[in-house]
C-alpha positions in Angstrom: -6.0 -7.7 0.2 -4.5 -4.2 0.0 -1.6 -3.6 2.5 -1.2 0.0 1.4 -4.8 0.9 2.0 -5.2 -0.9 5.3 -1.9 0.5 6.6 -2.9 3.9 5.7 -6.3 3.5 7.3 -4.6 2.4 10.6 -2.2 5.5 10.4 -5.3 7.8 9.8 -7.3 6.3 12.5 -4.4 6.6 15.0 -4.0 10.3 14.0 -7.8 10.8 14.5 -7.7 9.3 18.0 -4.9 11.9 18.9 -7.1 14.7 17.8 -10.4 13.3 19.3 -9.5 11.6 22.6 -12.0 9.0 23.6 -14.3 9.3 20.6 -15.8 5.9 19.6 -13.1 4.3 21.6 -14.1 0.7 21.6 -15.0 0.7 17.9 -11.6 2.2 17.1 -9.7 -0.2 19.3 -11.5 -3.1 17.6 -10.7 -1.6 14.2 -7.0 -1.2 15.0 -6.8 -4.8 16.5 -8.4 -6.4 13.4 -6.4 -4.3 10.9 -3.2 -5.2 12.8 -4.1 -8.8 12.5 -5.0 -8.5 8.9 -1.7 -6.8 8.1 0.2 -9.7 9.9 -1.9 -12.3 8.1 -1.1 -10.6 4.8 2.7 -10.8 5.1 4.2 -12.8 2.3 6.4 -15.9 2.9 9.4 -13.9 2.2 8.4 -11.5 5.0 7.4 -8.6 2.6 3.9 -7.4 1.7 2.6 -7.3 -1.9 1.8 -3.9 -3.2 -1.2 -3.4 -5.4 -0.9 0.3 -6.0 2.9 0.7 -6.4 6.1 -1.2 -7.2 5.7 -3.5 -5.3 7.2 -5.3 -2.4 9.4 -2.7 -0.9 6.7 -0.1 -1.5 4.0 -2.1 0.4 6.3 -3.2 3.0 7.0 0.5 3.8 3.3 1.2 4.0 2.9 -1.9 6.2 5.5 -0.9 8.6 4.1 2.7 8.8 0.6 1.3 9.8 2.0 -1.3 12.2 4.2 1.4 13.9 1.3 3.7 14.2 -0.5 0.9 16.0 2.4 0.4 18.5 3.9 -2.5 16.7 7.7 -2.5 16.8 10.7 -4.7 16.2 10.7 -5.8 19.9 7.0 -6.7 20.2 5.8 -7.8 16.8 7.1 -10.7 14.8 5.9 -9.4 11.5 7.8 -6.0 12.0 11.0 -7.9 12.9 10.7 -10.3 9.9 10.0 -7.3 7.6 13.3 -5.6 8.9 15.0 -8.7 7.8 13.4 -8.6 4.4 14.5 -5.1 3.9 18.1 -5.6 5.1 18.5 -8.7 2.9 17.6 -6.7 -0.2 19.5 -3.4 0.5 21.7 -2.5 -2.4 25.5 -1.9 -2.2 24.8 1.9 -2.5 22.5 1.8 0.5 19.2 2.1 -1.3 16.5 -0.3 -2.4 14.8 -0.8 -5.8 12.7 -3.2 -7.9 10.9 -2.7 -11.1 7.4 -3.1 -12.4 8.0 -6.8 -13.4 7.6 -7.7 -9.7 4.0 -6.6 -9.8 3.2 -8.7 -12.9 4.8 -11.8 -11.3 3.1 -11.7 -7.9 5.3 -13.4 -5.4 8.4 -13.4 -7.6 10.3 -10.3 -6.9 12.4 -8.8 -9.7 15.2 -7.1 -7.8 16.4 -4.9 -10.7 15.9 -1.3 -9.4 14.4 1.3 -11.6 17.5 3.5 -11.6 19.7 0.6 -12.8 17.4 -0.6 -15.7 19.8 0.5 -18.5 19.7 -3.0 -20.2 16.0 -2.5 -20.8 17.0 0.1 -23.3 19.0 -2.5 -25.3 16.2 -5.0 -24.9 13.7 -2.5 -26.5 11.6 -2.1 -23.4 11.7 1.7 -23.4 9.6 4.7 -24.4 10.4 8.0 -25.9 8.7 11.3 -24.7 8.8 14.1 -27.2 8.1 17.8 -26.7 9.3 18.7 -30.1 11.4 17.4 -33.0 14.8 18.1 -31.4 13.9 17.3 -27.8 13.2 13.5 -28.0 14.6 11.7 -24.9 14.5 8.5 -23.0 11.8 8.9 -20.3 12.0 7.4 -16.9 11.0 3.8 -16.2 7.5 2.8 -15.3 7.2 3.6 -11.6 3.7 2.6 -10.6 1.3 -0.3 -11.0 -2.4 -1.0 -10.2 -3.5 -4.6 -9.5 -0.8 -6.1 -11.6 -2.3 -5.1 -14.9 -1.9 -1.3 -15.3 1.7 0.1 -15.4 1.8 3.8 -14.8 4.4 6.4 -15.3 4.7 8.7 -12.3 7.2 11.5 -13.2 6.8 13.1 -9.8 8.0 9.9 -7.9 11.5 11.1 -8.2 10.5 14.4 -6.4 7.9 13.1 -4.0 9.6 10.3 -2.3 12.8 12.0 -1.3 10.8 14.9 0.1 8.6 12.4 1.9 11.6 10.6 3.4 13.1 14.0 4.5 9.7 14.9 6.2 9.6 11.6 8.0 13.2 12.1 9.2 12.5 15.7 10.2 9.4 14.5 12.2 11.4 11.9 14.1 14.8 13.8 14.6 14.9 17.0 16.4 16.9 19.8 14.8 18.7 20.9 17.9 
């Protein structure tokens, strides 16, 4: 039911096996096999995964692909991965990025493609919040950036800082500096 948690568990167990070669090998191989099958079974008809802990399809698809990649699944040997690549390519925005807003979480299975950073019309529709630190510093705050189980929308002010750093760390890990 939770793509993000299952994918993260795969990633963690794979890392564990690299640090502790041969420890509980058969159990770990069974865990990975079952978790990969579970992830493949969870894939949505549009080739994404539904995110229960963030916004929403793009977020969960990213987690799913990380977990599947950790387990050795790739575009050339896993239909779920190649379908997910198609999902992401289909939804890439003109500026090269991706985005969706919290409405995708509430309408499970119906993706709202409007990205967070382009939700200006929400201001005119009255779906906005003010954050104030004093009488002269009231300003429009960042759009809701997280969700939990389709019912609790969360404001994560550090998302704008965390995800670029996470992406840079991923890039640095995979691309040598020299």
